CHARMM-style PDB file with segment names, atoms N, HN, CA, C and O in Angstrom:
ATOM      1  N   UNK     1     -62.629 -43.938  77.030  1.00  0.00      PROA
ATOM      2  CA  UNK     1     -64.042 -44.239  76.922  1.00  0.00      PROA
ATOM      3  C   UNK     1     -64.766 -43.706  78.170  1.00  0.00      PROA
ATOM      4  O   UNK     1     -64.358 -43.976  79.299  1.00  0.00      PROA
ATOM      5  N   UNK     2     -65.824 -42.960  77.949  1.00  0.00      PROA
ATOM      6  HN  UNK     2     -66.156 -42.741  77.031  1.00  0.00      PROA
ATOM      7  CA  UNK     2     -66.604 -42.389  79.034  1.00  0.00      PROA
ATOM      8  C   UNK     2     -67.791 -43.304  79.314  1.00  0.00      PROA
ATOM      9  O   UNK     2     -68.572 -43.620  78.417  1.00  0.00      PROA
ATOM     10  N   UNK     3     -67.914 -43.721  80.558  1.00  0.00      PROA
ATOM     11  HN  UNK     3     -67.279 -43.465  81.287  1.00  0.00      PROA
ATOM     12  CA  UNK     3     -68.977 -44.624  80.972  1.00  0.00      PROA
ATOM     13  C   UNK     3     -70.321 -43.901  81.019  1.00  0.00      PROA
ATOM     14  O   UNK     3     -70.398 -42.730  81.392  1.00  0.00      PROA
ATOM     15  N   UNK     4     -71.371 -44.612  80.637  1.00  0.00      PROA
ATOM     16  HN  UNK     4     -71.309 -45.563  80.334  1.00  0.00      PROA
ATOM     17  CA  UNK     4     -72.722 -44.052  80.694  1.00  0.00      PROA
ATOM     18  C   UNK     4     -73.107 -43.757  82.147  1.00  0.00      PROA
ATOM     19  O   UNK     4     -72.785 -44.535  83.044  1.00  0.00      PROA
ATOM     20  N   UNK     5     -73.794 -42.637  82.379  1.00  0.00      PROA
ATOM     21  HN  UNK     5     -74.056 -42.005  81.650  1.00  0.00      PROA
ATOM     22  CA  UNK     5     -74.238 -42.306  83.736  1.00  0.00      PROA
ATOM     23  C   UNK     5     -75.555 -42.999  84.120  1.00  0.00      PROA
ATOM     24  O   UNK     5     -76.136 -42.691  85.160  1.00  0.00      PROA
ATOM     25  N   UNK     6     -76.015 -43.915  83.297  1.00  0.00      PROA
ATOM     26  HN  UNK     6     -75.543 -44.166  82.451  1.00  0.00      PROA
ATOM     27  CA  UNK     6     -77.288 -44.598  83.556  1.00  0.00      PROA
ATOM     28  C   UNK     6     -77.275 -45.240  84.940  1.00  0.00      PROA
ATOM     29  O   UNK     6     -76.311 -45.903  85.323  1.00  0.00      PROA
ATOM     30  N   UNK     7     -78.370 -45.029  85.687  1.00  0.00      PROA
ATOM     31  HN  UNK     7     -79.152 -44.490  85.376  1.00  0.00      PROA
ATOM     32  CA  UNK     7     -78.493 -45.580  87.036  1.00  0.00      PROA
ATOM     33  C   UNK     7     -79.555 -46.677  87.106  1.00  0.00      PROA
ATOM     34  O   UNK     7     -79.874 -47.180  88.183  1.00  0.00      PROA
ATOM     35  N   UNK     8     -80.103 -47.044  85.928  1.00  0.00      PROA
ATOM     36  HN  UNK     8     -79.844 -46.635  85.053  1.00  0.00      PROA
ATOM     37  CA  UNK     8     -81.200 -48.023  85.826  1.00  0.00      PROA
ATOM     38  C   UNK     8     -82.470 -47.533  86.531  1.00  0.00      PROA
ATOM     39  O   UNK     8     -83.331 -48.335  86.893  1.00  0.00      PROA
ATOM     40  N   UNK     9     -82.578 -46.238  86.719  1.00  0.00      PROA
ATOM     41  HN  UNK     9     -81.878 -45.587  86.425  1.00  0.00      PROA
ATOM     42  CA  UNK     9     -83.799 -45.607  87.219  1.00  0.00      PROA
ATOM     43  C   UNK     9     -84.296 -44.741  86.064  1.00  0.00      PROA
ATOM     44  O   UNK     9     -84.066 -43.532  86.035  1.00  0.00      PROA
ATOM     45  N   UNK    10     -84.973 -45.373  85.125  1.00  0.00      PROA
ATOM     46  HN  UNK    10     -85.160 -46.355  85.149  1.00  0.00      PROA
ATOM     47  CA  UNK    10     -85.387 -44.693  83.895  1.00  0.00      PROA
ATOM     48  C   UNK    10     -86.766 -44.079  84.070  1.00  0.00      PROA
ATOM     49  O   UNK    10     -87.785 -44.738  83.868  1.00  0.00      PROA
ATOM     50  N   UNK    11     -86.782 -42.806  84.450  1.00  0.00      PROA
ATOM     51  HN  UNK    11     -85.953 -42.270  84.615  1.00  0.00      PROA
ATOM     52  CA  UNK    11     -88.029 -42.084  84.675  1.00  0.00      PROA
ATOM     53  C   UNK    11     -87.883 -40.679  84.113  1.00  0.00      PROA
ATOM     54  O   UNK    11     -87.208 -39.836  84.703  1.00  0.00      PROA
ATOM     55  N   UNK    12     -88.515 -40.428  82.970  1.00  0.00      PROA
ATOM     56  HN  UNK    12     -89.064 -41.113  82.491  1.00  0.00      PROA
ATOM     57  CA  UNK    12     -88.424 -39.127  82.336  1.00  0.00      PROA
ATOM     58  C   UNK    12     -89.429 -38.174  82.973  1.00  0.00      PROA
ATOM     59  O   UNK    12     -90.634 -38.429  82.964  1.00  0.00      PROA
ATOM     60  N   UNK    13     -88.927 -37.085  83.520  1.00  0.00      PROA
ATOM     61  HN  UNK    13     -87.949 -36.878  83.528  1.00  0.00      PROA
ATOM     62  CA  UNK    13     -89.784 -36.049  84.085  1.00  0.00      PROA
ATOM     63  C   UNK    13     -90.005 -35.023  82.983  1.00  0.00      PROA
ATOM     64  O   UNK    13     -89.098 -34.270  82.630  1.00  0.00      PROA
ATOM     65  N   UNK    14     -91.217 -35.003  82.444  1.00  0.00      PROA
ATOM     66  HN  UNK    14     -91.954 -35.615  82.730  1.00  0.00      PROA
ATOM     67  CA  UNK    14     -91.499 -34.130  81.307  1.00  0.00      PROA
ATOM     68  C   UNK    14     -91.514 -32.649  81.692  1.00  0.00      PROA
ATOM     69  O   UNK    14     -91.304 -31.794  80.831  1.00  0.00      PROA
ATOM     70  N   UNK    15     -91.752 -32.336  82.938  1.00  0.00      PROA
ATOM     71  HN  UNK    15     -91.922 -33.031  83.637  1.00  0.00      PROA
ATOM     72  CA  UNK    15     -91.682 -30.931  83.374  1.00  0.00      PROA
ATOM     73  C   UNK    15     -90.234 -30.461  83.447  1.00  0.00      PROA
ATOM     74  O   UNK    15     -89.919 -29.345  83.034  1.00  0.00      PROA
ATOM     75  N   UNK    16     -89.360 -31.306  83.968  1.00  0.00      PROA
ATOM     76  HN  UNK    16     -89.615 -32.213  84.303  1.00  0.00      PROA
ATOM     77  CA  UNK    16     -87.941 -30.954  84.073  1.00  0.00      PROA
ATOM     78  C   UNK    16     -87.244 -31.118  82.727  1.00  0.00      PROA
ATOM     79  O   UNK    16     -86.330 -30.360  82.402  1.00  0.00      PROA
ATOM     80  N   UNK    17     -87.678 -32.114  81.937  1.00  0.00      PROA
ATOM     81  HN  UNK    17     -88.421 -32.729  82.201  1.00  0.00      PROA
ATOM     82  CA  UNK    17     -87.106 -32.330  80.612  1.00  0.00      PROA
ATOM     83  C   UNK    17     -85.987 -33.340  80.557  1.00  0.00      PROA
ATOM     84  O   UNK    17     -85.273 -33.419  79.557  1.00  0.00      PROA
ATOM     85  N   UNK    18     -85.817 -34.123  81.623  1.00  0.00      PROA
ATOM     86  HN  UNK    18     -86.397 -34.059  82.435  1.00  0.00      PROA
ATOM     87  CA  UNK    18     -84.750 -35.120  81.621  1.00  0.00      PROA
ATOM     88  C   UNK    18     -85.080 -36.285  82.540  1.00  0.00      PROA
ATOM     89  O   UNK    18     -86.048 -36.243  83.300  1.00  0.00      PROA
ATOM     90  N   UNK    19     -84.258 -37.324  82.459  1.00  0.00      PROA
ATOM     91  HN  UNK    19     -83.471 -37.358  81.842  1.00  0.00      PROA
ATOM     92  CA  UNK    19     -84.432 -38.531  83.267  1.00  0.00      PROA
ATOM     93  C   UNK    19     -84.083 -38.238  84.725  1.00  0.00      PROA
ATOM     94  O   UNK    19     -83.068 -37.604  85.014  1.00  0.00      PROA
ATOM     95  N   UNK    20     -84.916 -38.695  85.620  1.00  0.00      PROA
ATOM     96  HN  UNK    20     -85.740 -39.210  85.386  1.00  0.00      PROA
ATOM     97  CA  UNK    20     -84.671 -38.462  87.036  1.00  0.00      PROA
ATOM     98  C   UNK    20     -83.536 -39.345  87.567  1.00  0.00      PROA
ATOM     99  O   UNK    20     -82.983 -39.061  88.629  1.00  0.00      PROA
ATOM    100  N   UNK    21     -83.190 -40.395  86.850  1.00  0.00      PROA
ATOM    101  HN  UNK    21     -83.640 -40.626  85.987  1.00  0.00      PROA
ATOM    102  CA  UNK    21     -82.084 -41.260  87.270  1.00  0.00      PROA
ATOM    103  C   UNK    21     -80.733 -40.707  86.862  1.00  0.00      PROA
ATOM    104  O   UNK    21     -79.901 -40.390  87.712  1.00  0.00      PROA
ATOM    105  N   UNK    22     -80.513 -40.591  85.543  1.00  0.00      PROA
ATOM    106  HN  UNK    22     -81.188 -40.850  84.853  1.00  0.00      PROA
ATOM    107  CA  UNK    22     -79.195 -40.174  85.046  1.00  0.00      PROA
ATOM    108  C   UNK    22     -79.097 -38.680  84.739  1.00  0.00      PROA
ATOM    109  O   UNK    22     -78.003 -38.169  84.500  1.00  0.00      PROA
ATOM    110  N   UNK    23     -80.221 -37.985  84.743  1.00  0.00      PROA
ATOM    111  HN  UNK    23     -81.110 -38.400  84.937  1.00  0.00      PROA
ATOM    112  CA  UNK    23     -80.285 -36.531  84.513  1.00  0.00      PROA
ATOM    113  C   UNK    23     -79.952 -36.134  83.070  1.00  0.00      PROA
ATOM    114  O   UNK    23     -79.560 -34.996  82.813  1.00  0.00      PROA
ATOM    115  N   UNK    24     -80.110 -37.081  82.125  1.00  0.00      PROA
ATOM    116  HN  UNK    24     -80.428 -38.006  82.334  1.00  0.00      PROA
ATOM    117  CA  UNK    24     -79.913 -36.764  80.709  1.00  0.00      PROA
ATOM    118  C   UNK    24     -81.270 -36.586  80.031  1.00  0.00      PROA
ATOM    119  O   UNK    24     -82.278 -37.141  80.469  1.00  0.00      PROA
ATOM    120  N   UNK    25     -81.273 -35.799  78.947  1.00  0.00      PROA
ATOM    121  HN  UNK    25     -80.454 -35.349  78.592  1.00  0.00      PROA
ATOM    122  CA  UNK    25     -82.487 -35.656  78.152  1.00  0.00      PROA
ATOM    123  C   UNK    25     -82.669 -36.927  77.325  1.00  0.00      PROA
ATOM    124  O   UNK    25     -81.743 -37.727  77.193  1.00  0.00      PROA
ATOM    125  N   UNK    26     -83.861 -37.107  76.773  1.00  0.00      PROA
ATOM    126  HN  UNK    26     -84.614 -36.457  76.880  1.00  0.00      PROA
ATOM    127  CA  UNK    26     -84.094 -38.294  75.938  1.00  0.00      PROA
ATOM    128  C   UNK    26     -83.182 -38.275  74.711  1.00  0.00      PROA
ATOM    129  O   UNK    26     -82.728 -39.330  74.267  1.00  0.00      PROA
ATOM    130  N   UNK    27     -82.914 -37.108  74.166  1.00  0.00      PROA
ATOM    131  HN  UNK    27     -83.283 -36.251  74.527  1.00  0.00      PROA
ATOM    132  CA  UNK    27     -82.012 -36.995  73.019  1.00  0.00      PROA
ATOM    133  C   UNK    27     -80.586 -37.406  73.415  1.00  0.00      PROA
ATOM    134  O   UNK    27     -79.916 -38.118  72.667  1.00  0.00      PROA
ATOM    135  N   UNK    28     -80.131 -36.964  74.573  1.00  0.00      PROA
ATOM    136  HN  UNK    28     -80.675 -36.386  75.180  1.00  0.00      PROA
ATOM    137  CA  UNK    28     -78.781 -37.325  75.043  1.00  0.00      PROA
ATOM    138  C   UNK    28     -78.681 -38.829  75.288  1.00  0.00      PROA
ATOM    139  O   UNK    28     -77.662 -39.446  74.981  1.00  0.00      PROA
ATOM    140  N   UNK    29     -79.734 -39.411  75.839  1.00  0.00      PROA
ATOM    141  HN  UNK    29     -80.563 -38.910  76.089  1.00  0.00      PROA
ATOM    142  CA  UNK    29     -79.746 -40.862  76.088  1.00  0.00      PROA
ATOM    143  C   UNK    29     -79.684 -41.617  74.762  1.00  0.00      PROA
ATOM    144  O   UNK    29     -78.888 -42.543  74.604  1.00  0.00      PROA
ATOM    145  N   UNK    30     -80.522 -41.219  73.817  1.00  0.00      PROA
ATOM    146  HN  UNK    30     -81.169 -40.467  73.945  1.00  0.00      PROA
ATOM    147  CA  UNK    30     -80.598 -41.909  72.525  1.00  0.00      PROA
ATOM    148  C   UNK    30     -79.291 -41.808  71.734  1.00  0.00      PROA
ATOM    149  O   UNK    30     -78.915 -42.747  71.032  1.00  0.00      PROA
ATOM    150  N   UNK    31     -78.605 -40.679  71.848  1.00  0.00      PROA
ATOM    151  HN  UNK    31     -78.911 -39.917  72.418  1.00  0.00      PROA
ATOM    152  CA  UNK    31     -77.387 -40.454  71.055  1.00  0.00      PROA
ATOM    153  C   UNK    31     -76.099 -40.859  71.763  1.00  0.00      PROA
ATOM    154  O   UNK    31     -75.030 -40.806  71.154  1.00  0.00      PROA
ATOM    155  N   UNK    32     -76.169 -41.262  73.025  1.00  0.00      PROA
ATOM    156  HN  UNK    32     -77.037 -41.305  73.519  1.00  0.00      PROA
ATOM    157  CA  UNK    32     -74.986 -41.497  73.847  1.00  0.00      PROA
ATOM    158  C   UNK    32     -73.923 -42.353  73.149  1.00  0.00      PROA
ATOM    159  O   UNK    32     -72.748 -41.987  73.138  1.00  0.00      PROA
ATOM    160  N   UNK    33     -74.318 -43.467  72.578  1.00  0.00      PROA
ATOM    161  HN  UNK    33     -75.273 -43.764  72.587  1.00  0.00      PROA
ATOM    162  CA  UNK    33     -73.325 -44.388  71.995  1.00  0.00      PROA
ATOM    163  C   UNK    33     -72.649 -43.819  70.750  1.00  0.00      PROA
ATOM    164  O   UNK    33     -71.603 -44.320  70.339  1.00  0.00      PROA
ATOM    165  N   UNK    34     -73.227 -42.783  70.143  1.00  0.00      PROA
ATOM    166  HN  UNK    34     -74.077 -42.376  70.477  1.00  0.00      PROA
ATOM    167  CA  UNK    34     -72.648 -42.175  68.941  1.00  0.00      PROA
ATOM    168  C   UNK    34     -71.824 -40.922  69.229  1.00  0.00      PROA
ATOM    169  O   UNK    34     -71.239 -40.347  68.311  1.00  0.00      PROA
ATOM    170  N   UNK    35     -71.771 -40.498  70.477  1.00  0.00      PROA
ATOM    171  HN  UNK    35     -72.246 -40.966  71.222  1.00  0.00      PROA
ATOM    172  CA  UNK    35     -71.065 -39.268  70.832  1.00  0.00      PROA
ATOM    173  C   UNK    35     -69.586 -39.510  71.104  1.00  0.00      PROA
ATOM    174  O   UNK    35     -69.187 -40.604  71.502  1.00  0.00      PROA
ATOM    175  N   UNK    36     -68.785 -38.483  70.887  1.00  0.00      PROA
ATOM    176  HN  UNK    36     -69.110 -37.594  70.564  1.00  0.00      PROA
ATOM    177  CA  UNK    36     -67.359 -38.558  71.225  1.00  0.00      PROA
ATOM    178  C   UNK    36     -67.208 -38.437  72.743  1.00  0.00      PROA
ATOM    179  O   UNK    36     -68.139 -38.030  73.438  1.00  0.00      PROA
ATOM    180  N   UNK    37     -66.042 -38.788  73.239  1.00  0.00      PROA
ATOM    181  HN  UNK    37     -65.285 -39.118  72.674  1.00  0.00      PROA
ATOM    182  CA  UNK    37     -65.785 -38.664  74.680  1.00  0.00      PROA
ATOM    183  C   UNK    37     -65.909 -37.210  75.139  1.00  0.00      PROA
ATOM    184  O   UNK    37     -66.382 -36.954  76.246  1.00  0.00      PROA
ATOM    185  N   UNK    38     -65.498 -36.274  74.317  1.00  0.00      PROA
ATOM    186  HN  UNK    38     -65.114 -36.482  73.418  1.00  0.00      PROA
ATOM    187  CA  UNK    38     -65.602 -34.855  74.668  1.00  0.00      PROA
ATOM    188  C   UNK    38     -67.070 -34.461  74.812  1.00  0.00      PROA
ATOM    189  O   UNK    38     -67.438 -33.768  75.760  1.00  0.00      PROA
ATOM    190  N   UNK    39     -67.907 -34.903  73.872  1.00  0.00      PROA
ATOM    191  HN  UNK    39     -67.608 -35.466  73.102  1.00  0.00      PROA
ATOM    192  CA  UNK    39     -69.338 -34.589  73.940  1.00  0.00      PROA
ATOM    193  C   UNK    39     -69.984 -35.238  75.165  1.00  0.00      PROA
ATOM    194  O   UNK    39     -70.833 -34.632  75.818  1.00  0.00      PROA
ATOM    195  N   UNK    40     -69.583 -36.464  75.472  1.00  0.00      PROA
ATOM    196  HN  UNK    40     -68.893 -36.957  74.941  1.00  0.00      PROA
ATOM    197  CA  UNK    40     -70.116 -37.157  76.643  1.00  0.00      PROA
ATOM    198  C   UNK    40     -69.737 -36.425  77.930  1.00  0.00      PROA
ATOM    199  O   UNK    40     -70.557 -36.302  78.840  1.00  0.00      PROA
ATOM    200  N   UNK    41     -68.508 -35.944  78.006  1.00  0.00      PROA
ATOM    201  HN  UNK    41     -67.842 -36.045  77.266  1.00  0.00      PROA
ATOM    202  CA  UNK    41     -68.067 -35.207  79.192  1.00  0.00      PROA
ATOM    203  C   UNK    41     -68.838 -33.902  79.355  1.00  0.00      PROA
ATOM    204  O   UNK    41     -69.128 -33.491  80.479  1.00  0.00      PROA
ATOM    205  N   UNK    42     -69.172 -33.249  78.246  1.00  0.00      PROA
ATOM    206  HN  UNK    42     -68.936 -33.583  77.333  1.00  0.00      PROA
ATOM    207  CA  UNK    42     -69.978 -32.031  78.307  1.00  0.00      PROA
ATOM    208  C   UNK    42     -71.362 -32.343  78.869  1.00  0.00      PROA
ATOM    209  O   UNK    42     -71.899 -31.576  79.668  1.00  0.00      PROA
ATOM    210  N   UNK    43     -71.934 -33.464  78.454  1.00  0.00      PROA
ATOM    211  HN  UNK    43     -71.497 -34.088  77.805  1.00  0.00      PROA
ATOM    212  CA  UNK    43     -73.242 -33.874  78.966  1.00  0.00      PROA
ATOM    213  C   UNK    43     -73.149 -34.185  80.448  1.00  0.00      PROA
ATOM    214  O   UNK    43     -74.039 -33.815  81.215  1.00  0.00      PROA
ATOM    215  N   UNK    44     -72.090 -34.858  80.862  1.00  0.00      PROA
ATOM    216  HN  UNK    44     -71.368 -35.158  80.239  1.00  0.00      PROA
ATOM    217  CA  UNK    44     -71.924 -35.167  82.291  1.00  0.00      PROA
ATOM    218  C   UNK    44     -71.857 -33.889  83.129  1.00  0.00      PROA
ATOM    219  O   UNK    44     -72.371 -33.855  84.247  1.00  0.00      PROA
ATOM    220  N   UNK    45     -71.233 -32.850  82.603  1.00  0.00      PROA
ATOM    221  HN  UNK    45     -70.815 -32.877  81.695  1.00  0.00      PROA
ATOM    222  CA  UNK    45     -71.206 -31.568  83.314  1.00  0.00      PROA
ATOM    223  C   UNK    45     -72.611 -30.969  83.408  1.00  0.00      PROA
ATOM    224  O   UNK    45     -72.980 -30.394  84.432  1.00  0.00      PROA
ATOM    225  N   UNK    46     -73.384 -31.106  82.341  1.00  0.00      PROA
ATOM    226  HN  UNK    46     -73.084 -31.572  81.509  1.00  0.00      PROA
ATOM    227  CA  UNK    46     -74.767 -30.614  82.361  1.00  0.00      PROA
ATOM    228  C   UNK    46     -75.595 -31.364  83.399  1.00  0.00      PROA
ATOM    229  O   UNK    46     -76.468 -30.778  84.039  1.00  0.00      PROA
ATOM    230  N   UNK    47     -75.325 -32.659  83.569  1.00  0.00      PROA
ATOM    231  HN  UNK    47     -74.615 -33.135  83.049  1.00  0.00      PROA
ATOM    232  CA  UNK    47     -76.111 -33.435  84.538  1.00  0.00      PROA
ATOM    233  C   UNK    47     -75.876 -32.938  85.963  1.00  0.00      PROA
ATOM    234  O   UNK    47     -76.767 -33.035  86.806  1.00  0.00      PROA
ATOM    235  N   UNK    48     -74.695 -32.411  86.234  1.00  0.00      PROA
ATOM    236  HN  UNK    48     -73.971 -32.333  85.548  1.00  0.00      PROA
ATOM    237  CA  UNK    48     -74.431 -31.849  87.561  1.00  0.00      PROA
ATOM    238  C   UNK    48     -75.325 -30.636  87.818  1.00  0.00      PROA
ATOM    239  O   UNK    48     -75.850 -30.466  88.919  1.00  0.00      PROA
ATOM    240  N   UNK    49     -75.494 -29.792  86.790  1.00  0.00      PROA
ATOM    241  HN  UNK    49     -75.067 -29.930  85.896  1.00  0.00      PROA
ATOM    242  CA  UNK    49     -76.390 -28.641  86.919  1.00  0.00      PROA
ATOM    243  C   UNK    49     -77.828 -29.100  87.124  1.00  0.00      PROA
ATOM    244  O   UNK    49     -78.575 -28.502  87.898  1.00  0.00      PROA
ATOM    245  N   UNK    50     -78.205 -30.157  86.431  1.00  0.00      PROA
ATOM    246  HN  UNK    50     -77.598 -30.643  85.803  1.00  0.00      PROA
ATOM    247  CA  UNK    50     -79.573 -30.667  86.544  1.00  0.00      PROA
ATOM    248  C   UNK    50     -79.832 -31.270  87.919  1.00  0.00      PROA
ATOM    249  O   UNK    50     -80.938 -31.155  88.446  1.00  0.00      PROA
ATOM    250  N   UNK    51     -78.834 -31.905  88.498  1.00  0.00      PROA
ATOM    251  HN  UNK    51     -77.935 -31.999  88.070  1.00  0.00      PROA
ATOM    252  CA  UNK    51     -78.988 -32.439  89.858  1.00  0.00      PROA
ATOM    253  C   UNK    51     -79.249 -31.301  90.837  1.00  0.00      PROA
ATOM    254  O   UNK    51     -80.073 -31.429  91.742  1.00  0.00      PROA
ATOM    255  N   UNK    52     -78.548 -30.195  90.653  1.00  0.00      PROA
ATOM    256  HN  UNK    52     -77.879 -30.091  89.918  1.00  0.00      PROA
ATOM    257  CA  UNK    52     -78.763 -29.019  91.490  1.00  0.00      PROA
ATOM    258  C   UNK    52     -80.165 -28.464  91.265  1.00  0.00      PROA
ATOM    259  O   UNK    52     -80.846 -28.090  92.220  1.00  0.00      PROA
ATOM    260  N   UNK    53     -80.599 -28.410  90.007  1.00  0.00      PROA
ATOM    261  HN  UNK    53     -80.046 -28.714  89.231  1.00  0.00      PROA
ATOM    262  CA  UNK    53     -81.939 -27.927  89.661  1.00  0.00      PROA
ATOM    263  C   UNK    53     -83.003 -28.757  90.368  1.00  0.00      PROA
ATOM    264  O   UNK    53     -83.951 -28.205  90.927  1.00  0.00      PROA
ATOM    265  N   UNK    54     -82.856 -30.050  90.347  1.00  0.00      PROA
ATOM    266  HN  UNK    54     -82.086 -30.499  89.893  1.00  0.00      PROA
ATOM    267  CA  UNK    54     -83.832 -30.943  90.978  1.00  0.00      PROA
ATOM    268  C   UNK    54     -83.883 -30.693  92.479  1.00  0.00      PROA
ATOM    269  O   UNK    54     -84.967 -30.590  93.054  1.00  0.00      PROA
ATOM    270  N   UNK    55     -82.733 -30.595  93.109  1.00  0.00      PROA
ATOM    271  HN  UNK    55     -81.853 -30.679  92.642  1.00  0.00      PROA
ATOM    272  CA  UNK    55     -82.718 -30.424  94.560  1.00  0.00      PROA
ATOM    273  C   UNK    55     -83.357 -29.105  94.986  1.00  0.00      PROA
ATOM    274  O   UNK    55     -83.885 -29.003  96.094  1.00  0.00      PROA
ATOM    275  N   UNK    56     -83.314 -28.102  94.122  1.00  0.00      PROA
ATOM    276  HN  UNK    56     -82.886 -28.184  93.222  1.00  0.00      PROA
ATOM    277  CA  UNK    56     -83.864 -26.789  94.458  1.00  0.00      PROA
ATOM    278  C   UNK    56     -85.301 -26.582  93.972  1.00  0.00      PROA
ATOM    279  O   UNK    56     -86.062 -25.834  94.587  1.00  0.00      PROA
ATOM    280  N   UNK    57     -85.678 -27.249  92.858  1.00  0.00      PROA
ATOM    281  HN  UNK    57     -85.059 -27.856  92.359  1.00  0.00      PROA
ATOM    282  CA  UNK    57     -86.936 -26.900  92.207  1.00  0.00      PROA
ATOM    283  C   UNK    57     -87.927 -28.036  91.977  1.00  0.00      PROA
ATOM    284  O   UNK    57     -89.052 -27.772  91.553  1.00  0.00      PROA
ATOM    285  N   UNK    58     -87.564 -29.262  92.233  1.00  0.00      PROA
ATOM    286  HN  UNK    58     -86.650 -29.477  92.578  1.00  0.00      PROA
ATOM    287  CA  UNK    58     -88.451 -30.373  91.901  1.00  0.00      PROA
ATOM    288  C   UNK    58     -89.734 -30.325  92.720  1.00  0.00      PROA
ATOM    289  O   UNK    58     -89.709 -30.188  93.943  1.00  0.00      PROA
ATOM    290  N   UNK    59     -90.834 -30.440  92.029  1.00  0.00      PROA
ATOM    291  HN  UNK    59     -90.854 -30.551  91.035  1.00  0.00      PROA
ATOM    292  CA  UNK    59     -92.137 -30.431  92.675  1.00  0.00      PROA
ATOM    293  C   UNK    59     -92.734 -31.830  92.606  1.00  0.00      PROA
ATOM    294  O   UNK    59     -92.523 -32.550  91.630  1.00  0.00      PROA
ATOM    295  N   UNK    60     -93.465 -32.209  93.617  1.00  0.00      PROA
ATOM    296  HN  UNK    60     -93.637 -31.624  94.410  1.00  0.00      PROA
ATOM    297  CA  UNK    60     -94.077 -33.532  93.658  1.00  0.00      PROA
ATOM    298  C   UNK    60     -95.174 -33.687  92.612  1.00  0.00      PROA
ATOM    299  O   UNK    60     -95.663 -34.797  92.401  1.00  0.00      PROA
ATOM    300  N   UNK    61     -95.568 -32.613  91.959  1.00  0.00      PROA
ATOM    301  HN  UNK    61     -95.170 -31.711  92.130  1.00  0.00      PROA
ATOM    302  CA  UNK    61     -96.622 -32.672  90.956  1.00  0.00      PROA
ATOM    303  C   UNK    61     -96.080 -32.917  89.558  1.00  0.00      PROA
ATOM    304  O   UNK    61     -96.847 -32.912  88.596  1.00  0.00      PROA
ATOM    305  N   UNK    62     -94.785 -33.129  89.422  1.00  0.00      PROA
ATOM    306  HN  UNK    62     -94.162 -33.133  90.204  1.00  0.00      PROA
ATOM    307  CA  UNK    62     -94.195 -33.358  88.108  1.00  0.00      PROA
ATOM    308  C   UNK    62     -94.733 -34.629  87.490  1.00  0.00      PROA
ATOM    309  O   UNK    62     -94.979 -35.616  88.183  1.00  0.00      PROA
ATOM    310  N   UNK    63     -94.913 -34.597  86.182  1.00  0.00      PROA
ATOM    311  HN  UNK    63     -94.713 -33.795  85.619  1.00  0.00      PROA
ATOM    312  CA  UNK    63     -95.364 -35.781  85.433  1.00  0.00      PROA
ATOM    313  C   UNK    63     -94.137 -36.615  85.102  1.00  0.00      PROA
ATOM    314  O   UNK    63     -93.243 -36.148  84.396  1.00  0.00      PROA
ATOM    315  N   UNK    64     -94.086 -37.834  85.600  1.00  0.00      PROA
ATOM    316  HN  UNK    64     -94.813 -38.213  86.173  1.00  0.00      PROA
ATOM    317  CA  UNK    64     -92.935 -38.705  85.389  1.00  0.00      PROA
ATOM    318  C   UNK    64     -93.376 -39.941  84.623  1.00  0.00      PROA
ATOM    319  O   UNK    64     -94.370 -40.576  84.976  1.00  0.00      PROA
ATOM    320  N   UNK    65     -92.646 -40.279  83.588  1.00  0.00      PROA
ATOM    321  HN  UNK    65     -91.838 -39.763  83.301  1.00  0.00      PROA
ATOM    322  CA  UNK    65     -92.914 -41.472  82.785  1.00  0.00      PROA
ATOM    323  C   UNK    65     -91.782 -42.456  83.030  1.00  0.00      PROA
ATOM    324  O   UNK    65     -90.617 -42.136  82.794  1.00  0.00      PROA
ATOM    325  N   UNK    66     -92.118 -43.656  83.505  1.00  0.00      PROA
ATOM    326  HN  UNK    66     -93.065 -43.916  83.697  1.00  0.00      PROA
ATOM    327  CA  UNK    66     -91.118 -44.649  83.856  1.00  0.00      PROA
ATOM    328  C   UNK    66     -90.971 -45.671  82.741  1.00  0.00      PROA
ATOM    329  O   UNK    66     -91.967 -46.137  82.188  1.00  0.00      PROA
ATOM    330  N   UNK    67     -89.737 -46.021  82.407  1.00  0.00      PROA
ATOM    331  HN  UNK    67     -88.928 -45.643  82.856  1.00  0.00      PROA
ATOM    332  CA  UNK    67     -89.439 -47.031  81.400  1.00  0.00      PROA
ATOM    333  C   UNK    67     -88.671 -48.174  82.029  1.00  0.00      PROA
ATOM    334  O   UNK    67     -87.681 -47.942  82.722  1.00  0.00      PROA
ATOM    335  N   UNK    68     -89.096 -49.377  81.808  1.00  0.00      PROA
ATOM    336  HN  UNK    68     -89.900 -49.565  81.245  1.00  0.00      PROA
ATOM    337  CA  UNK    68     -88.380 -50.570  82.278  1.00  0.00      PROA
ATOM    338  C   UNK    68     -88.402 -51.619  81.209  1.00  0.00      PROA
ATOM    339  OT1 UNK    68     -87.855 -52.706  81.399  1.00  0.00      PROA
TER     340      UNK     68
END
């Protein structure tokens, strides 16, 4: 079983296209519980690329929507 990468920092950056906390897209978040472990691991690898993207390209002008 692959654990969810949720960090309880639910803020979707619409410019980047993913959550600033867990680095998943809204589709990946919504489908997480229905995915196989292999699919979840593929998403976790994508989140590593997104973390790199944020560190290199994130602008303070991004539109962020927070969910709590």
